[in-house]
C-alpha positions, -999 to +999 in steps of 0.1 A: +497+189+171+504+173+204+485+191+232+491+180+268+480+191+303+503+193+333+499+206+368+532+225+371+553+244+347+588+232+339+617+254+352+626+264+317+598+272+292+614+292+264+581+302+249+554+311+275+519+322+267+496+339+293+459+347+290+450+383+296+415+397+299+403+431+290+405+442+326+443+444+325+476+426+324+476+413+359+483+378+346+518+388+338+527+381+374+521+344+369+551+343+347+574+347+377+594+374+360+614+399+380+604+435+382+625+446+352+613+418+330+577+425+339+583+461+329+596+450+295+564+429+289+541+457+301+558+482+278+557+458+249+520+453+254+514+491+255+536+496+224+515+470+205+483+486+217+473+453+233+442+456+253+433+420+260+407+417+233+398+381+223+421+367+197+448+394+199+484+387+208+512+408+221+548+396+223+579+404+242+614+391+247+630+391+282+666+385+293+677+349+299+673+336+335+636+344+338+624+309+331+613+320+297+627+343+270+597+348+248+564+359+264+531+360+245+501+377+260+469+361+247+438+383+247+408+364+262+383+394+262+358+390+290+372+356+299+343+336+284+347+302+268+345+314+232+372+340+239+396+313+251+389+294+219+399+324+199+430+328+219+440+292+213+436+297+175+456+330+177+485+313+195+488+287+168+485+312+140+513+332+155+537+303+161+528+276+136+555+285+110+577+306+133+605+281+138+593+274+174+586+237+180+571+238+215+552+263+237+536+265+271+503+281+281+500+289+318+464+291+330+473+293+366+452+319+383+435+329+351+401+319+363+393+299+331+366+273+333+372+237+324+352+243+292+373+273+284+405+254+289+393+226+267+382+250+240+415+267+241+434+234+237+411+222+209+415+255+190+453+251+192+449+218+173+422+229+150+440+260+138+471+239+131+454+217+105+469+220+070+469+200+039+503+202+023+503+168+004+506+184-030+529+213-021+563+198-030+583+230-030+575+246+003+605+264+018+616+255+052+603+288+065+568+280+052+566+246+068+549+241+101+573+239+130+551+240+161+543+205+171+538+205+209+518+228+233+517+222+270+489+236+291+497+243+327+472+248+355+439+238+338+410+236+363+396+204+376+372+187+351+392+198+320+400+162+311+364+153+305+357+184+285+389+179+265+380+144+255+348+157+238+366+186+222+393+164+209+367+142+192+353+174+175+388+183+164+393+149+148+359+152+131+368+186+118+401+173+104+381+147+084+357+173+071+384+197+062+403+170+043+373+160+023+365+196+014+401+203+004+408+172-018+409+179-055+380+164-076+403+140-095+411+124-061+377+128-044+347+114-062+317+093-050+336+060-048+367+074-032+346+095-008+332+063+005+366+046+007+382+076+026+354+080+051+350+043+058+387+040+063+388+071+086+359+058+107+369+021+108+368+005+142+347+033+158+315+012+160+296+028+131+273+007+110+281+013+073+256+011+044+266+018+008+242+019-021+256+017-057+237+028-088+220-005-095+206-005-059+195+031-063+179+023-096+159-005-081+147+019-054+135+044-080+159+072-072+155+089-105+162+124-091+196+116-077+206+093-107+195+120-131+223+143-118+249+115-120+241+103-155+265+127-173+295+115-153+318+086-157+320+084-120+291+063-105+270+078-078+269+064-042+249+068-011+269+063+021+251+059+054+268+058+088+247+047+117+256+053+154+236+034+180+249+051+211+215+048+230+210+011+223+187-007+199+159+011+180+154+034+151+177+065+149+162+095+166+179+118+142+190+117+105+218+140+092+216+143+054+244+158+034+247+170-002+278+154-017+283+168-052+320+160-054+323+183-085+296+205-100+301+219-135+264+228-136+258+200-161+243+212-194+234+245-176+271+249-173+287+274-149+310+301-160+346+290-162+359+317-138+358+302-103+345+268-113+374+252-095+357+262-063+330+236-070+352+209-056+337+218-023+301+214-034+302+183-012+306+204+020+273+192+034+283+155+031+317+164+044+301+180+075+280+149+081+310+126+078+329+147+103+300+149+127+294+111+126+331+105+134+329+129+163+298+113+178+314+078+175+347+090+190+331+105+221+306+076+224+275+099+222+245+085+239+222+090+210+210+070+179+219+090+148+223+081+112+243+102+087+233+099+050+255+113+023+243+115-013+274+114-035+274+124-072+294+142-098+275+167-121+291+166-156+279+176-191+285+147-214+263+134-242+243+114-217+238+143-193+204+153-180+189+181-201+169+212-191+133+202-197+137+165-187+112+151-162+124+126-136+106+105-110+120+106-075+120+077-050+089+092-034+070+089-067+068+126-072+078+139-106+102+168-112+106+190-143+143+198-144+145+235-155+181+240-146+206+212-143+227+234-121+200+232-094+212+196-088+217+195-050+181+194-042+176+165-066+202+145-046+188+155-012+152+146-020+159+110-027+182+107+003+155+122+025+129+097+012+153+068+016+161+075+053+125+080+062+114+047+046+143+026+059+149+041+093+116+057+104+134+088+117+113+116+132+139+144+130+159+153+099+186+180+094+200+183+060+231+203+051+240+216+016+260+241-002+228+246-021+224+281-035+245+311-045+215+332-034+224+323+002+258+339-002+241+370-016+219+371+015+243+363+043+278+365+027+303+343+044+293+350+080+263+327+087+245+298+072+208+298+064+183+279+085+149+267+073+126+245+094+090+232+095+091+232+133+098+262+155+111+240+184+137+224+161+147+258+147+152+271+182+173+240+191+196+246+161+199+283+167+210+275+203+235+250+191+247+276+166+253+301+193+270+276+216+293+261+189+302+293+170+288+279+137+264+308+131+229+303+116+201+328+106+166+316+101+147+322+069+109+319+062+089+292+045+053+295+033+027+285+008+033+316-014+069+305-019+059+269-025+036+279-054+067+293-072+080+258-079+047+243-093+052+229-128+027+228-157+037+193-167+050+176-135+045+177-098+071+204-094+100+221-111+135+222-096+139+260-096+116+290-091+121+326-102+153+344-093+138+361-063+139+340-031+161+314-046+173+299-013+137+298+000+122+280-031+151+255-029+141+248+007+105+245-003+115+219-028+131+197-002+102+202+022+079+185-003+097+152+004+094+154+042+067+131+056+038+143+078+049+144+114+086+145+107+105+175+121+129+188+094+154+215+090+175+226+060+208+243+064+221+261+034+258+265+041+270+277+007+290+305+021+305+287+050+325+256+040+353+275+024+370+308+034+393+331+015+408+343+047+420+329+080+395+323+107+397+317+145+401+279+142+410+275+105+435+288+080+425+300+045+405+272+029+382+246+044+365+257+076+349+224+088+317+243+092+288+222+105+307+196+126+307+217+158+271+227+152+258+192+147+278+179+177+264+206+200+229+200+186+230+163+194+246+168+228+219+192+239+188+175+225+194+138+219+215+128+249+209+127+285 
């Protein structure tokens, strides 16, 4: 999608979109329509019960000679930045496969802030993302037609805001692609290839660990998950030194199970195809690191992605096995379908030992229990530091990637004690998301701020959203970018 900004509207703009707040349709006057055409648009809005609510659209056709023939009213609610974002997504959703190839949005006199204008523009592009590579029989009517949107009258300062938002949009596209790719195409080695190619030339330092390297480091937890698969595991680390030399101030750690059968503790067949997106945490980290590099973030950040495939062959890990993690702690594997935490714990240990980080945020599609708790509306947040939790909650609110904080505590921690090892990888059914977080917490060094984001219900959607179509949402990229911008730059 090509989005451009211009100062003045062309004489003829066949498709014209106008932002309208809840307070009324006064913006219609900006269109330059004559009295009779304005009456047509006003009547159409009333007939469609359009009240300017964020993300709603009303449509009208006016006679030729008005400078436009198709008028769209975009609801922007109270006129806040987030409402403009919803309006941008709604515009694309309405026009993407409509046959229209170009549209104009006129912000003149709308009172939009530069941030609102940039968010509207970014949402137009984000909502347009699709992955049609394997759809060989799409009808012409089902193919995207909209390719260009011109925004008129954006306020001063929008250019700077837009550059940052465009970086986020590109990061989201990478994440959505990774989450969408089928598991015969995306596996640990190809994940590394795709991400390194997509981030080439951006200034990121790349480290890749193969299985021999991980074995030498003693990563028995991660390698135990991988041992049933013909696809070798990998760790991919992308380091961005935007603040100059020195250890990273922040580590982002992502679970990257490129397909999860459950292993010997195999999942039910129904719905197992969804487990191609069990690498959503690693996908979010990859997208966030691309975003930070594109916008030249003034922060030192490392993104670590633990990449494995969990399969049930004759060499697969068994329930009852005991593995030794890189930290030296031993783990009794009660359920091989609780594999994500085994991947994360070795990644967390590695990044602490090699990069001396003091803040870690991990992201993982970790537990079905999180979907039971929060559905598909918010991700779960666990943290060992209240200040870090507050920073992430603020970033959540600012970005639109919603989070809800859950508790941690000694009583929950005791539920994963093992009679024959240092711990077991699952507790009882109750509090499953909490005991999973408690497991990861055991691998966090003293003095390190740590947060765990369980995003199981957020990386894939069965319905369209404000800035995504049905499928991959890109959840986590905007959140992490906002978190870094507010707390590690400046």
